[in-house]
C-alpha positions as CSV (number, residue, x, y, z in Angstrom):
1,S,8.8,44.3,18.9
2,S,8.9,41.8,21.2
3,D,5.2,42.9,22.5
4,L,4.2,42.5,19.1
5,A,5.4,39.1,19.1
6,G,3.7,38.0,22.5
7,N,0.7,39.7,21.3
8,D,0.4,37.9,17.9
9,S,0.9,34.5,20.1
10,R,-2.0,35.3,22.2
11,K,-4.3,36.0,19.3
12,R,-3.5,32.7,17.8
13,K,-4.1,30.9,20.8
14,G,-7.7,32.3,21.0
15,S,-8.6,32.6,17.1
16,P,-11.5,30.8,16.1
17,C,-9.4,29.5,13.0
18,D,-7.1,28.0,15.3
19,T,-9.4,26.0,16.6
20,L,-11.1,24.8,13.5
21,G,-7.1,23.7,12.4
22,Q,-7.0,22.0,15.1
23,S,-10.7,20.1,15.0
24,N,-9.6,19.5,11.0
25,E,-5.8,17.6,12.3
26,K,-7.7,15.7,14.7
27,R,-10.3,14.4,11.9
28,R,-7.2,13.9,9.9
29,R,-5.0,11.9,12.5
30,E,-8.4,9.9,13.3
31,Q,-8.9,9.3,9.8
32,E,-5.4,8.6,9.2
33,N,-5.3,5.8,12.4
34,K,-8.4,4.4,11.0
35,Y,-6.8,3.2,7.5
36,L,-3.7,1.9,9.6
37,E,-6.4,-0.6,11.6
38,E,-8.2,-1.3,8.6
39,L,-4.5,-2.3,6.8
40,A,-3.4,-4.0,10.1
41,E,-6.6,-6.2,9.8
42,L,-6.0,-6.9,6.1
43,L,-2.5,-7.9,6.5
44,S,-3.4,-9.9,9.6
45,A,-6.0,-11.4,7.2
46,N,-3.8,-12.3,4.6
47,I,-0.5,-13.5,6.1
48,G,0.4,-16.5,8.0
49,D,2.1,-14.8,11.0
50,I,-0.9,-13.7,12.5
51,D,0.4,-13.9,15.7
52,S,3.0,-11.5,15.4
53,L,0.1,-8.8,14.7
54,S,-2.0,-9.6,17.9
55,V,-0.5,-7.0,19.6
56,K,-1.4,-4.1,18.1
57,P,1.8,-3.1,16.1
58,D,3.0,0.5,15.3
59,K,1.9,2.8,12.0
60,C,5.4,1.7,10.3
61,K,5.4,-1.8,10.8
62,I,1.9,-1.9,9.0
63,L,3.2,0.4,6.3
64,K,6.4,-1.5,6.1
65,K,4.1,-5.4,5.5
66,T,1.8,-3.3,3.4
67,V,4.7,-2.6,1.2
68,D,6.3,-6.1,1.5
69,Q,2.8,-7.5,0.4
70,I,2.5,-5.3,-2.7
71,Q,5.7,-6.0,-3.7
72,Q,5.3,-9.8,-3.5
73,M,1.8,-9.7,-5.4
74,K,3.6,-7.3,-7.9
75,R,6.4,-10.4,-8.5
76,L,3.4,-13.2,-8.5
77,E,1.7,-10.9,-11.4
78,Q,5.1,-10.3,-13.4
79,E,6.3,-14.2,-12.6
80,K,2.9,-15.2,-14.3
81,A,2.8,-12.9,-16.8
82,R,6.2,-14.6,-17.7
83,V,5.4,-18.1,-17.3
84,A,2.0,-17.2,-19.7
85,A,4.3,-15.5,-22.4
86,D,6.9,-18.8,-22.5
87,D,3.6,-20.5,-22.6
88,D,2.6,-18.9,-25.8
89,V,6.1,-18.8,-27.3
90,Q,6.4,-22.6,-27.0
91,K,2.6,-23.0,-28.5
92,S,3.8,-20.9,-31.1
93,D,6.9,-22.6,-31.6
94,I,5.3,-25.9,-31.1
95,S,2.7,-25.0,-34.5
96,S,5.0,-23.4,-36.6
97,S,6.8,-26.8,-36.4
98,S,4.2,-29.2,-36.7
99,Q,2.8,-26.2,-39.9
100,G,6.3,-27.5,-41.2
101,T,5.9,-31.1,-41.4
102,D,2.5,-30.8,-42.8
103,R,3.6,-28.7,-45.4
104,K,6.3,-31.7,-46.1
105,S,3.5,-34.5,-46.3
């Protein structure tokens, strides 16, 4: 049975399927790296500490900064929505109170 295992490993090494799989994996890694570089460029264009990205950051740092940026954008959007909702409530309070005074006149 050890001979069979040895034959299998030799077959896999020379297999055209493996070569195709390796080239697909290489292409996938290259594309992944390209997108990570794009993210790093976007981050450096959008954050104040550009100097911290002057040295090529590792993938984990790029992803962490991306998550931080997205979370910050979501918080800002939520805050804007809250302020807009508060403004709408205040406007409706003002209009309903002014309608009440109009009826008395």
